VEXVO-667952 format. One record per residue (C-alpha): residue in three letters; x, z, y. Coordinates in steps of 0.02 Angstrom, whole numbers, plus 32768, in hexadecimal, padded with zeros to 4 digits. Example, Ala and Ser with C-alpha at 12.3 -4.5 7.8 and 13.67 -1.06 7.14 Angstrom:
BEGIN
ALA826781867F1F SER82AC81657FCB 
END
This chain:
BEGIN
MET800080008000 LYS80417FD180AA VAL805E8057812E VAL802C805381E6 LEU808480CD825B MET802280F682F9 VAL80728155838A ALA801781AD841A GLU8064820084B3 LYS803682B6848F PRO8016831683ED LEU7F6583438420 LEU7F3E828D8447 ALA7F7E8259839D LYS7F0D82D68348 SER7E7382A283AC ILE7E8F81E8838E ALA7EB0820282D4 GLU7E11826982C1 ILE7DAB81DD830F LEU7DFC814F82AD SER7DF681AD8207 ASN7D4781EE8225 GLY7D8D829D820B ARG7DD38274815D MET7E8E828B8176 SER7F1A82F78134 THR7F96834881A9 ARG804A837E8191 ARG80C783C9820A GLY815A835E8243 PHE820A839F8222 ASN822983AF82DE GLY81A5843982E2 VAL814983EB8376 CYS80ED83528337 SER8075834282A5 ILE804F82AB8238 HIS7F9982848212 GLU7F7F8210817C TYR7EEA81B38137 ASP7EBF811380DC GLY7E6580868133 ASP7E547FCE8157 PHE7ECE7F6F81C6 PHE7EAD7EB681E6 GLY7E517EA78141 GLN7ECE7F0180D2 SER7ED07FB3808F VAL7F5B801980DF ARG7F9980CB80F5 PHE7F90810281AC LYS800A818281F4 MET7FE281C182A2 THR806382288301 SER80A0823883B4 THR812D824E8430 CYS813082D684B5 GLY813B8264854B HIS81D881FF856B VAL824C81F984D4 MET82E281BB8537 THR832481D985E5 MET839E8175864E ASN844281C6867E PHE84F981A686A0 PRO857B81B68616 LYS85CF8260860B LYS866C82238663 TYR860582178704 ASN85BF82C986F8 ASP8650831F8751 TRP861C83288807 ASP86C8835D883F ARG872482CA87F2 VAL86A8823A8800 ASP869381DF88A5 PRO85D681D688C4 ALA85EA81248903 THR861980EB8853 LEU856D811E8813 PHE851D80858863 HIS8572801587E3 ALA85A2808F8758 ASP8563807A86A7 VAL84BD80C8867C ILE848180FB85D0 LYS83E081328580 GLU83EC81D88527 GLU836E824884D1 ALA8302829C8553 ASN82F6834184F5 PRO8370834E8463 LYS832083F1842A LEU8283839183F8 LYS82E8831F8384 MET826C829883B2 VAL82DE8204838D ASN8304823F82DD PHE824F826D82C1 LEU820A81C282F4 ALA829281698291 SER826881D081F7 GLU81AD81AF8204 GLY81CB80F78227 ARG823980DA818F GLY81ED80518122 VAL8149803E8182 ASP80FA7F91818D TYR80A37F9C8236 LEU80B57FFD82D7 VAL8020801F8349 LEU8046806D83F2 TRP7FC480E28440 LEU8029811784D7 ASP7FD48132857F CYS7F9E808D85CB ASP8007808D866A LYS80B680508695 GLU810780F3865B GLY80A780E985B7 GLU80E0803485A1 ASN8193806D85BB ILE818080F38535 CYS813B806C84C1 PHE81E1801284C4 GLU824080B584AF VAL81DE80CE840E ILE81F6801983DA ASP82B4802683EF ILE82B580BC837A VAL8235808982F7 GLN824C7FCC82EA PRO82F77FD18294 MET82AE80468210 MET82167FD981E6 ARG82087F738147 HIS82147ED281AC PRO82767F088247 TYR827F7E5C8298 ASP81C67E32828D GLN81817E4A833D ARG80D47E2282FC ALA80D07EC982A3 ILE80CC7F2A8347 TYR80257F4583A0 ARG7FE77F9B843E ALA7F427FF78451 GLN7EF07FF184FE PHE7E7B80838524 SER7E4780ED85B9 SER7DEE817F8568 LEU7DE181DE84C6 ALA7D2881B684B1 PRO7D0F817D83FC GLN7CC680D58431 ASP7D5E80B284A0 ILE7DDA80DF8417 LEU7D8180768394 LYS7D777FE4840E ALA7E317FF38434 MET7E5A7FF1837A SER7DF27F548361 LYS7E477EF983F2 LEU7F007F1E83DD GLY7F777EC18450 ARG80317EBC8471 PRO809D7F3284DB ASN80C87EF4858A LYS81847EE1859A LEU817E7EB98654 GLN812B7F5E8681 ALA81AB7FBC8619 VAL82397F608672 SER81F17F8C871D VAL81F6804586ED ASP82A9803686AF THR82D97FE18752 ARG8287806A87BA GLN82DB80F28753 GLU838580A28766 LEU837380868821 ASP83388139883E LEU83C3817E87D0 ARG844F811F8827 ILE8411813488DA GLY83D881E888C5 CYS84738225886A ALA84EE81D288E1 PHE84A2821B897F THR847882C2892D ARG852782DF88E9 PHE857C82B2898C GLN8512831B8A00 THR850683AE8988 ARG85C283BB8978 PHE85E383978A2F PHE856F841D8A74 HIS858884A089EC GLU864384988A08 LYS862B84B98AC2 TYR859785318ACD GLY857585D08A71 ASN84BD85F48A91 VAL846E854B8A6D ASP83D285848A12 SER83CC84FF898C LYS843A84E688F4 LEU8420842A88FC ILE841583C8899E SER83BE83348953 TYR839082878991 GLY8309821F893F PRO82C681728970 CYS821581B98963 GLN82358272897D THR828C825E8A25 PRO820681F18A7B THR8186826F8A3B LEU81E782F98A92 GLY81F482898B2B PHE8136828A8B42 CYS813683498B45 VAL81C583558BC1 ALA817982CE8C31 ARG80DB83368C3F LEU814383D28C68 ASP819E83728CF1 GLU80F683378D34 MET80BF83ED8D3C LYS815E84248D96 ASN815983958E13 PHE80A283AF8E39 LYS807E83E28EEC PRO7FD484378F02 GLU7F6783FF8F90 PRO7EE0846C8FE2 TYR7E3084298FE1 TRP7D8584609020 SER7CD884488FD8 MET7C2684878FF3 ARG7B8884AB8F8F ALA7AD584B78FCD VAL7A5F853C8F88 VAL79AD84F98F9A THR78F885168F67 SER786F84948F5B ASP77E8848C8FDC GLY777484E58F63 GLY77EA85778F55 GLY782985B28EAB SER78D785DA8E6E THR797285A58ECA MET79D9850F8E96 THR7A8F84E78EBE ALA7AB384348EF0 SER7B6483ED8EE5 TRP7BB4838C8F74 ALA7BBF82D18F55 ARG7C6C82C88FA2 GLN7CA583508F29 GLN7D3C83828F90 LEU7D93835A9034 PHE7E4C836F9059 ASP7E40836D9119 GLN7E0D841B9154 GLU7DE083E69205 VAL7D6B835E91CB PHE7D2083D4914A ASN7D01845B91CD VAL7CA283DE9238 LEU7C3583A591A6 PHE7C1884579168 SER7BE8849E9212 ARG7B70840E9230 ALA7B1D84279186 LYS7B1984E3919D ARG7AA584D39231 GLN7A1F847A91CC ARG799184DE917C PHE794684519116 ALA798783CB909F THR792983299080 VAL791082D98FD4 VAL795382278FE2 SER794B81EE8F2C VAL790682248E82 THR794081C88DE5 THR792081E18D2C THR798A817F8CAF LYS79A5817D8BF5 LYS7A58819B8BBE GLN7AAD818F8B16 LYS7B4481E38AC7 GLN7B94816B8A4D LYS7BAA81AB899E PRO7C5E81AE895D ALA7CB1811F8900 ALA7CE4813E884D LEU7D7081BD8836 ASN7E268189882B THR7EC681EE881E VAL7EF081F988D7 GLU7E4282388903 LEU7E4B82B68875 LEU7EF082F788BB ARG7EA78303896B VAL7E0E83628931 GLY7E7783D188C0 SER7ED9840C8958 SER7E52841389DE ARG7DC1845A8979 LEU7E0D84AD88DF HIS7EB084E98931 LEU7F18849F88A5 GLY7FC0844C88C2 PRO7FCD83938891 GLN803F83B987FF GLN7FC8843E87BD THR7F3283CB87D5 MET7F848342876D HIS7FB783BE86E6 LEU7F0483FC86D6 ALA7EBE834B86D9 GLU7F348316864E HIS7EFE83AD85E7 LEU7E4783808600 TYR7E6F82CE85CB THR7ECD82FF852C ASN7E3B837184FF GLY7DC282E0850D LEU7D63832285A3 ILE7D8D829E8626 SER7DCE81EB8626 TYR7E8281BC864B PRO7EB1821786ED ARG7F3081988731 THR7ED581088782 GLU7EC780B1882A THR7E1D80638807 THR7D8480A18867 ARG7D0080288824 TYR7CA38033877E ALA7CA87F9B870E SER7C067F398704 ASN7BF67F64864A PHE7C1D801E865E ASP7BAF808385E7 PHE7B678108865A HIS7AE7814585DB SER7B6D817A855F VAL7BB181F285E2 LEU7B0E82298633 GLY7AB5824A858E PRO7B2282DE8557 LEU7B2B8320860A ALA7A6C83248611 LYS7A6383928575 SER7AC7842785B2 GLY7B2A846D8643 GLN7B02849786F7 PHE7AE783E08726 ALA7A7283B88696 SER79DA83A48708 VAL7A3883328780 ALA7A7782C486F2 GLN79C882B986A9 ALA7980828A8752 ILE79FD81FC8761 LEU79CB81BD86B4 ASP791281C886E2 ARG791C81688786 GLY79AA80F48754 VAL7A6280E8877F ARG7A8880B18831 MET7B2E80568824 PRO7BA2807688B8 LYS7BCD7FDA891A SER7C70801B8962 GLY7D188029890B GLN7D9A7FB088CA ASP7DD87F7C8820 ALA7E967F928816 GLY7E9A7F468768 ASP7EE87FDD8713 HIS7E6F806086CC PRO7DB8808A86E9 PRO7D9381158765 ILE7DA281CB872F THR7CFF820386DE PRO7CC6828C8669 LEU7CAF825A85B4 GLY7C1582708549 HIS7C3C83228513 VAL7BAD837B84BA GLY7B9C843584DA GLU7BFD84A8854D PRO7CB684758555 LYS7D3D84F98542 PHE7DC0850D85CA THR7E68856485CE SER7E5685A18682 THR7DDD85B08712 SER7E3B85298771 GLU7E2584B086E1 ALA7D6A84D586DB ARG7D5A84B98797 LEU7DB78414878E TYR7D4883D78701 GLU7CAF840E8763 TYR7CE983A687F6 VAL7D04830C878A VAL7C51831E8749 CYS7C10833987FB HIS7C6A82A0883C PHE7C2E823387AD LEU7B79826787C8 ALA7B8982538885 THR7BC1819D8872 LEU7B2181778811 MET7AA981CC888A GLY7A66818A892E ASN7AB0819B89DB CYS7A8382338A41 VAL79FA82028ABE TYR79D3826E8B55 GLU797E82638BFF LEU79E3827B8C9D ARG798382A68D3C THR79DC829C8DE4 ILE799E82D58E8F GLN7A0082AB8F2E LEU79EC83138FCC ASP7A2082EA907D LEU7A62837990E8 ALA7AA183479195 GLY7ADB82A09151 GLU7B3482EA90BA ARG7AF382C6900B PHE7AD8834F8F89 THR7AA683358ED3 LEU7A3E83948E53 THR7A3A835D8D9D SER79E283938D00 SER79E983518C4E ARG796983568BC2 PRO799083278B0C ILE791D82A28AC3 ASP7970827E8A1A PRO7A0682E989E7 GLY7A438264896E PHE7AF28285892E THR7B0083248997 GLU7A9483788915 VAL7B35838C88B2 PHE7BB083798944 THR7B6584138996 TRP7BF384258A13 GLN7BBD83808A64 GLN7B0583AD8A74 VAL7AAF838C8B1B THR7A63842A8B62 ALA79E984418BF2 ASN7A3A844E8C9F GLU7A4484F98CF1 ASN79DA84BA8D83 SER792284C28D5A LEU78E6842F8DC3 PRO783184258DFA ALA77C283B98D8E THR778683538E22 VAL77FD831C8EAB ASN77DD82928F29 VAL785182368F9D GLY7840827F904C ASP781D83319013 ARG787383B4907D TRP78C684449023 ASN78FD84E8906C VAL79B98506907D VAL79D685BA904A ASP7A9185B79062 LEU7B2585429075 LEU7BC0857B9015 MET7C73854C903D ASP7CF3853A8FAF GLN7DAC85328FCC GLY7E3085108F48 GLN7ECC84B18F17 THR7EE784208EA3 SER7F31845F8E00 PRO7FC084138D9B PRO7FA383CB8CEE ASP7FC284418C5C HIS803C842B8BCD LEU800D83A58B50 THR7F9B83DA8AC4 GLU7FBE839B8A15 THR7F2383308A26 GLU7F6482DE8AC6 LEU801082C48A78 ILE7FC5827189DE THR7F6281FC8A51 LEU800081CE8AB1 MET806181AE8A11 GLU7FD7813E89CE ARG7FC880E08A73 HIS808480BF8A7E GLY809F809889C6 ILE810D812F89A0 GLY8105814E88E6 THR807581288872 ASP7FD981868841 ALA803F81D687B5 SER80DD81FE8818 ILE8092823F88BC PRO807D82F18876 VAL813282EF8838 HIS817982C088E2 ILE81148347893B ASN814983C788B9 ASN8200839588CD ILE820783B78988 CYS81BA84628966 GLN8234848E88DB ARG82CA84558942 ASN829784D089C9 TYR827984458A47 VAL81C6847C8A67 THR815D85148A40 VAL80A385118A18 GLN802885818A73 GLU7FBB85B989E3 SER7F1D85D78A49 SER7F1B852E8AA0 ARG7F8C84C78A2D ARG7FF184918AC6 LEU80A6845A8AB2 VAL811F84B08B29 PRO81CF84668B2F THR826184DF8B1F GLN82FC84DA8B8C LEU8359847C8B04 GLY82CF83FB8AF4 VAL82CA83DF8BB0 ILE838683CE8BC0 LEU839083508B32 VAL830982DF8B7B HIS834E82EC8C2C GLY83FB82C48BE7 TYR83BC822A8B8C TRP836481F18C29 LYS840782028C8B ILE847081A48C0B ASP83F981258BBD CYS833F81398BDA GLN831680C18B4B LEU835081458ACF VAL82B981AF8AFB GLU8239812F8B33 ALA81B080F88ABD GLU81C6803B8AD3 MET826380328A69 ARG8213808689D2 SER8173802689E9 ALA81D57F8389DE ILE822A7FBF893E GLU81837FEE88F0 HIS81437F40891B GLN81D87EF088C3 LEU81BB7F5D882A MET81067F218824 LEU81457E6D8828 ILE81B57E928794 ALA81237EDC8733 ASP80BE7E3E875A GLY814C7DCB8726 GLN81687D8887D5 ALA82167DCF87F7 ASN82BA7DD58799 PRO82EA7E8A8772 ALA83A77E6F8774 SER83AF7E12881A MET83337E89886D LYS83957F208830 GLU843A7ED7886B HIS83F17EB18916 ILE83AB7F618930 LEU844A7FB688F1 ASP84B37F4C8966 ILE84497F8689F9 PHE8453803E89C9 THR850E803489A4 LYS852B7FFC8A58 LYS84B580828A96 PHE851281068A31 HIS85BC80D78A79 TYR857380D78B28 PHE852681828B06 VAL85CD81C88ACA GLU862781848B63 ASN85A781D28BDA VAL857C82738B7E ALA85C582D38C11 LEU852282B08C6E MET84C283128BEB ASP854E83918BDD ALA853783BD8C95 LEU848483EF8C6E PHE84BD845C8BDD GLU853C84B38C4D ASP84B284EA8CC2 THR844D853B8C36 PHE84BC85728BA5 GLN855785DD8B98 THR85FC85918B64 LEU864E85D58AC7 ALA86CE862F8B32 ASP864186918B84 SER85DD86AA8AE5 GLY85F187208A54 LYS866687B58A46 PRO871D87CA8A10 PHE872187D28953 SER87C1879F88F8 ARG886E875A8920 CYS889B86A3891F GLY892D867488AD ARG897485FC892D CYS897C866389CC ARG895787128986 ARG88D4872D8A0C TYR8824876789E5 MET87A386E389BD LYS86EC86FC89EC ILE866286F6896B VAL85C78692899C LEU852D86B58933 GLN84AA86528992 GLY848185A88949 LYS8514856E88E1 LYS857D860788B2 ARG863485F388DF LEU86D4863F8924 PHE871D85FE89C7 CYS87CE86128A05 ALA87D086008AC2 THR888E85F08AC5 CYS889B85638A46 GLN87F0851C8A75 LEU87C6850C89BC THR87278535895D TYR871E857188A9 PRO867485678850 LEU863485F887E9 PRO85BD85FB8755 ARG850885D4877F GLY847386408751 SER840186B887AC THR842D87488737 ILE84EA873A8747 SER854787B787B4 PHE860187C587DC ARG8682884C87FC PRO8740884E8806 LEU879488768760 ASN880589078795 ASP88A988BB87D0 ALA88B288398745 LYS88FD8790876F CYS890786EB8713 PRO89BA86DA86CF LEU89B8861F86F4 ASP897E861187A9 GLY897A86C287EE PHE88C186C3881B ASP8868876A880C LEU87F9876D8774 ILE873E87878789 TYR86C987E08713 CYS8623878586F6 VAL858D87EC86BF ASN850387828672 GLY847787FE8688 GLY8441880085D2 ASN8440874385BD GLY84E28737855D GLY859387798551 ASP85F087BF85E8 HIS869F877B8602 ALA873687698674 LEU875086CF86DF CYS87DF867D873D PRO8796862087D3 TYR881C859A87CD CYS881D857C8711 TYR875E85758711 SER876584CF876F ASN881284978735 PRO882284B48679 PRO88D984DE8650 PHE88D3849C859D GLU888F83F9855B ASP8826845584DA MET87C684A78569 ARG873E845A85D4 PRO870C847D8689 GLU869C851486A3 GLN86E985768613 ALA871E862A8631 CYS87A9869785ED ASN874786B4854C ARG876B85FE851F CYS881E85F88560 THR88A785DB84DE HIS8934862E853E PRO899B868A84B9 THR89C687298519 CYS8949874285A6 PRO88F187E88583 TYR8849879885AF SER885686F5854B SER87F586D184AD ARG889386DB8445 THR88B4878C847D LEU880387D08475 ALA87B6877183E2 VAL878787E58351 ALA8724877E82D4 ILE86B686E782C1 CYS860686EE8306 GLU85A686D18266 TYR850686B582C7 CYS85598618830E ALA859F85ED8263 ARG84F285F38214 THR848985A2829D ALA84FA852482F4 ALA8505846F82BB LYS85998440824E SER85EB83E282DD ALA85C8846A835D PHE864684E7839C LYS863C858D833E GLY8653862583AD SER86BD86C18397 LEU8697877783BC LEU870787B38449 LEU87228861848D ASP86D58863853B PRO8767889385AD GLY86FB88DC8636 SER867E893B85CD ALA86DB89E285C3 PRO86A08A6985A9 LYS86068A12855F TRP866A89A484EB GLN861B890484A9 LEU864388688446 CYS860587C1848D CYS86018715843F ASN8659869184A7 GLN85DD860B8471 CYS852E86538456 LYS84D586E384AF PHE84F587638427 LYS85438808845C VAL854588B5840F ARG857389628451 ILE860289B383EE PHE865A8A5C83DC LYS85EA8AC2844D GLY864D8B4884AA ALA86F88B028479 LYS87888B2784ED MET87E58A8684C6 VAL87C289E88461 ARG884989648447 VAL885988C683DF THR88FB88C8837A ASP8964883B8334 ASP894B88798282 HIS88CE8824820E CYS885888608189 PRO889B883080DD GLN87E9880A80A1 CYS879A87A2812B ASN882A878081A4 SER87CF87C98239 ARG883D882582B5 LEU884588E082A2 VAL8800894A832F HIS885989E6836C VAL87E18A7083A6 ILE88078B1983F6 TYR87868BA48413 THR87948C49846A GLN877A8CE083F9 ALA86D38D05844F ASP868C8C58842A ASN86E38C388384 PRO86658BEE8305 PHE86DF8BE08273 THR86B58C5381E2 ASP876B8C7181B1 GLY87958CBB825B LYS880F8C33828D SER87F68BF88341 GLU885A8B578333 LYS88438ACA82B5 LYS886D8A12829E ARG87F189B8822C CYS879089168213 ILE86E389148262 THR86A7889581E2 CYS86DD88E88140 ASP86EC89A28168 GLY864389F78151 GLU86668A8381CD PHE869C8A088254 ARG86078997822E LYS85918A27824D LEU85E88A5882F0 CYS85DF89A38328 GLY852489998307 LEU853989078290 GLU84D0895D820A ARG843A895A8280 GLN844988A182AB ALA83DC885F821E ASP83B787BC8278 ARG846087B182CB PRO850C87868286 VAL855887FC8208 GLY860487F481BC LYS861E87AA8111 LYS86B9878D80AA ILE870786E180BB THR8746869C8018 GLY879886037FD0 THR87F885828033 THR87A985B480D7 ASN87F4866180C6 ASN88A2861A80A6 TYR889085A3813A CYS885A862F81AF SER88EA869C8174 THR8965861481A5 VAL891185FF824E LEU891786B88276 GLN89CD86C68242 GLU89FB863482B4 SER899A86848341 THR89F387298328 ALA8A9B86D28327 ALA8A6E867B83C9 ASN8A4087218417 HIS8AE8876E83E9 ASN8B4986D78429 HIS8AF086E784D1 SER8AFE87A084ED HIS8AFE878D85AA PRO8A7487298601 ASN8AEB86DC867E ARG8B4F868C85F2 ALA8ABE862385B5 ARG8AEA856B85B9 GLY8A8184EC8616 ARG8A5684C486C8 PRO8AB8851F8752 ARG8A4D856587DC PHE8A0584DA884A ARG8A7C84548809 GLY8A0C83F78790 ARG8A08840686D5 GLY8AB883CD86B2 SER8AFC836C861E SER8AAC83E285A0 ARG89FD83B085D7 GLY89CD8369852E ARG89F9840984D3 GLY89B28486854D ARG8A0085208597 GLY8A28856884ED GLY8AA584E084C7 ALA8AE084C88415 HIS8AA3857483E0 ARG89ED85488401 PRO899B853B8354 PHE891284C08385 ALA8963843E83F3 ASN88DB83BF83C9 SER8849843383A5 PRO87AD844B840E SER87A5850283E0 SER87C185858466 CYS881D86088401 SER88798611835C ILE87F2866782F9 GLN876985F08332 LYS8792857E829F PHE874285FC8229 ARG86B685BE81B9 SER863A86338169 
END
């Protein structure tokens, strides 16, 4: 029997589609990656009996990135990124999605793709094809690959999609690849340059990453432009008046508004006001009654959903899209990413209205629409992508995961019903009065047919406050009870709301319906704007304002919307087959390469703005540790990117990242290679604590070390803080759980933990408290004859001595000695590494390693005699063999200390 593999975009979608296609008769098994399931059933496929397998991805399988050689920001010129190689790598290696799809695709005859029907979904289609096609029974048969087109999880839509399978659209996938590559190259080049430039000069820049994005930056520009408009606004005083009148028959008073509304010339106003003030009667000059209509809304698309989510539901755009996607995957609404606002002529309204009329708070409204007939909206446009967002024919009360999700679903139902109801019809009555030549107006409104406002209650027309007389004739004279003067000032505009920003982005072509929430979320996360929760207004921060003003000074096109709008237009042409991707990409990159070089040459214009707001590194931080070059104190800067700064040498040394990491000087310890004071890093419970040399951290002294490795991975043979000196035994937790090719860690004595001694792994996060109350703990050069771990020398005071034989000083193996194991807490670590005897050839190999290491330690009894690079003179001729010279036991090994070659 032939096998058909079907792939959806999310696990829940795969389950829902499989249940519909199998009519509920399917078997399910868990995939080996632990995330995706496989639903299997037998069925008919183009007239032949087959075995169906339905599974899923978890969004994009691959992501675009630069090769690893371009990842070092300190060594790679950002300008090279415009033409550097790019690769596609697994988006989330932990999901093992590539291996999972390849495994499930092995030997299948057909592939049917059920990814979301937009450009991103089309791109994921080809990511799946690249993985599965080589594993198929006939890998070169393109006819065996099909594409399902659907817009909802309604059973009739899924069955229709299965009966009308098409082919995946390569052009749409290429347009997404082109956009990803352009955004990667442009964004990374500008981001790396300006992040390094400003972080190396200023200490209190309140963002770890000073990013630039072709969409993100114009989005920020809208917010800053509104702020500038507010600051540059000059209020003007104005004057106005209101007339309080009663009809000639008496009755309650009514307040008529001035037809001029407001006047900015006080002298002229005073003349008009004093003249009107003298009059006791006002004359009715006109009475009109007209019918007005409020137009019902067009069908709901993504942008309108985002606007309403912010303005009415107080949800951010990102949160709104997340909730909408969850409603979609649960089969409650149609596909939430669409630009279309017009229903198709063959849209089946009854299939949606029928279930809504049976239950829920809008059941009566839905039934009324069915009874009187659907009134199709005339407004809206067909963008040719997906139908508008509608509820699906869900029977019974749906279940929601949160109140926000329920409210969003309720709005989708309201909007759908509103589009099928009539317009709101009301009567507007207007009376004009003449008072000393000035016109005053009274209005009242009366609802005739509420129409769609029956569900859109916030748009309902209510009766006017003025209770106008039933009968009014032209020429009637009304009493003037009082004439009121109002004085005020014009007010500046407020900060942009998310709704207004979304409208601007749509109008200027910044992003798509799917990416708009991402861009708004990015400027919030980068600390360029903050959101006022009550009003959902976006307030630019100092950093956001400075960046936009700097771009305007250097090259305004970097922040203006027209540039990105033009790129989006070119990408649409690629998707439609009207533009060549390679030539278009080359043209755009050539433009931005020139812009980048111009930006670098003129960055001083932006730097001047930073100087006015932020502190330089010399003025930031506090003295912390000594520099190995000049022996003066360096300052530690903990805001933004953590680093040390030497004002004398004008050099910056990065420190480990992480919100839980703290630093303190490590007594008077110095690195034997460069003279820098060592720093003690405390990980705050998220891993092992360790010593660190600021210079070696960025400039690895040995070729078996990588940047950003601390002393616990250093292979120096004699330094009292290196891994060779402090390593005790293998970390068997690493040995059991790490992949065969992965580095296996070692348990090291934490040099700064006294008097609360602990062992920490230099690879994983395992650490354990040892020898509570001990006066001294030291790692010796002697080895255990059974397991080859280093022996540990422990000294207790008589008051704290835990040894039963009365001895206060012992040298034993923590892995093999039962008393030491108990004092080290290893007996209580049931789910953590425990020592075990190493036997066979591995034991002999480790014995040789440890003996070589010990010999190396004896041959380098003084740290200043270690061979290798002299201070500040390069690495010398022994670069290939490291600072340990010929005595180093692993000249070509990636391990960080001699005992890290252990195998359990």
